[in-house]
N, C-alpha and C positions, 0 to 999 in steps of 0.2 A: 591516471590522476583523477581525483574526485573533487569537483568544484561546486560551490554554491554561487548563485547570483541572487539578485533581489527577488526575482519571481520563480526561481528554480532552486530547490533545496535538496540536499542529499543526507539521508540518515544511514549510518553503517552499523553493522553488528560485527564485532571483532572477538576473536579468541587468540590468545598468545600473540598479540600484535599483528594478527593476520585478518584482513577483511574477509569474512565468511559470506556476508550478504549485504545488500543495500536496497534502499527504497528511495526513489526520487519522487518528489512531489512539487507541484507548481500551482500558482494562482493564475487562472485564465478567466478573464472577464468576470471577476468577482466570484469565481467558483473554485473550489479546492479539488484538485485532480491528483491522483496517483499516476505518475508518468511512466514509471518502470520499477519492477522488482526483479532482482537477480539473487540467487542463492547458489553457492558452490554445490555442485552435484554430490560431493561427498557428505554434505550436511543436510540433504533433503530429508524430510520426515523427522526432523529433530526440533520442530517448533520454532525455527528461526523466523519464519514469517510472522508468527504470533508475537515474538519479541520485537520485531521491527514495527508491527502495527501498534503495539503497546506504546512504544516511544512516540510514534506518530500521533496517536489520538490524544495523548496527554500533553502535547506541546501547547503552550499558551496561544500561539498564532493559529493553530488549527481549530482551537475551540471557539474561534470567532465565526465559524461556519457550521451550518447544520447538516450539510450533506457532503459526501465524497463521491467523486465520479472517476471512472477508470475506462480506458479504451482497451479492449481485448480483441486481437485479431480473430476472425472467424475460424481459422484453422488451428488455433491454440486451444485444443480441447482440455489440456491439463489446467491452464489458467482459468478457463471458464468454469470448470468443475470446482476448483479451489475457491474462487471468489464467490461463486454461487452458494457454496457450502457456508461461507462466512455470512451470507445474507445479501450480497449484491444482487440487484434485480436488473435484468436486461430491459433497457428502455427504448432501444432501437437496434439496428443491425449489429453494432459492435460496441455500444456504449452501455455501461452498467453503472448503477448508482445505489447508494445506501445512505441512510441517516447515520450521522456520527455516533449517536446514542446506541444504535443497533450494533455497531462494531464493538463498543464498550461492553455491551451485554454479552456478545460472543466471547470476548476476551476473558470475561469473568466466569465462564462456564467451567 
């Protein structure tokens, strides 16, 4: 079950009434965070993340913020590589940050 709360939102990407991927985001102390991203293994490398990020960055509520932050576990090399490729920069041990406008530029490449 996928639920939204006031400070925790879920975006989904669906095909044929099946959830293929989702992106959870939250507002923590007046900062915009991506909390989790999951994509069905059968749909990896099919630009689902790009589609989810496009939904995310053009939401009215996300455009109130200038940066996006994400926590990536140190042992999650795939996520570190993917989000670094997008332009997220490591700011400490497992926290990465990017300007919202930088995501938009990446989406328009």
